[in-house]
N, C-alpha and C positions, 0 to 999 in steps of 0.2 A: 628539557627538550628531548625529543626522540629522533633517532636516526632511522630512516626507512631501511628495511632489510636488504632491498636490492642494491643499496649503496655500500653495505657492509660485505656482501657476499664475495666481491672480487678479492677481498683481503683475507679470506678464510683459507688457512693452509692445512687444515686437518680438522679432526673432530673436536679437539680440545683447545683450540686457539680462538675461541669466540671473543674473549676479552681483548686479545691482541688485535683482532680484526676491527672491533668496535673502536678501539683507541686509534688505530691507524686511519680509519675512515673519518673519525672526528677531527683529526689533525689537518685534514685537507682544507685549504682556504675557501674553496667554492662549495663546500658541503652545505646543503640546505636541510636544516632540521625542522621537525614538525612539532608544534606545540600540542601537548595532550589536550583532549577534550575536557571541558568542565562538566560537572555533574548535571548542570542545567542543559547543556548541549546533548549529553547522553540521554537525558529524559526526553528531549525533543525528538531525537533520532528514533528512539524506541517507539514513541507515539506514532511517528510517520510509518515505521515498519509495520506496526500493528494495523494501522489504517489500510495500508497497501494490501496486507494479507486478507483483511475482511472484504475489501473491494474485490479482490480476486475470487474469494468464496462466493460473493454475490454474483459475479459474472459467470462463474461455473454453474451456479444454481439456475440463473436465467437461461443459459445455454441448454442445460439439462431439461428445463421445463419446455423450451421450444422443441427439443428433440422428442419429448414425450407427446406433445401436441401433434407433431408431424406424424407420429405413429397412428393417430386417429384421423389423419387427413385434414388437420386444422393448421393453417398457416397464418401467422400474424405479421404485420409490417415490422420492419427492423426498428430497433431502438427499444430500450427498456421501458420507456414511458408508454409506448404503444401497447406493449404486452401487459403492463400493469393496468392500463385503462381497459383493455379488452377482456381480461380475466374474469371480472365479476359477471359480465354479460355471458361469457362462455359457460361459466359454472351454472348460471340460472337457466340457460337455454335448454329446454328438454328435448328439442328437435335435433340437436347435434349428436354425434356418435359416441360421446363420452359415457362410459358406464358409471354406475354409482361408486365403484371402487376407485375409478380414475378421478372422479370429482373429489372424493375424500383426499386422495393423494395431492391433487392440485391445491386444495384448501390448505393442507399441511405445508406445501412448498411456499404458498403465498404468505402464510404466517411466518415462516422462517425468513423469507425475503424481507418482510416488514421489520423483523427483529434485527436483521443485518443493517437495514436502513437507519434504525434507531441508534445502533452502535456506531455507525459511521458519522451520524449527526453529532453524537456526543464527543467523538474524537475530534471532529471539525471544530466544535466549540472550544475544546481544550487547546487545540492548536492556535486558534484565534486569541484566546486569553494569554497564552504564552507569548505570542507575537506582539501583542499590545504592551506587554510588560518589558520587552527587550528593546533597548534603544537602537541597537544595530539593525534589528529587523524592521523597526519603524522607518529608519533611514532607507533601507533597501526597498521597502514598499513605496515610499515617496518617489524614489527614483524610477521604479518599475512603472508606477501609474502615470508619471509625467511623460515617459517615453511612449506610451500607447496613444 
């Protein structure tokens, strides 16, 4: 069991009395301890953190691409789906103001976007596999879907 640091801090009397403070905090009858994470829980948390970072990268990439398109006077409807569906037509349209260098840049950004989508899909698959293997997660999903 672990004692949260904020519960130990009031008992610290100096730099060298950490053991005393921990002991004193542990003696309190209303002290709520925390169970350490299992390795499986740690794995799951890391996958979620990695997925969040990749989603943030994709969002930044999409926003950057919109900004670049705005520089050429091209505005696309909000939503990543609208931009993704409009890009092939924009890149093929010879009548718009995109230069050949800009087209090459947008193709590169589109490829990076597709790679991020693939990475997110793989992590989603891993999350689903772990969720199906964990009994507690199955129960939570049943409760969640019954309430909707």
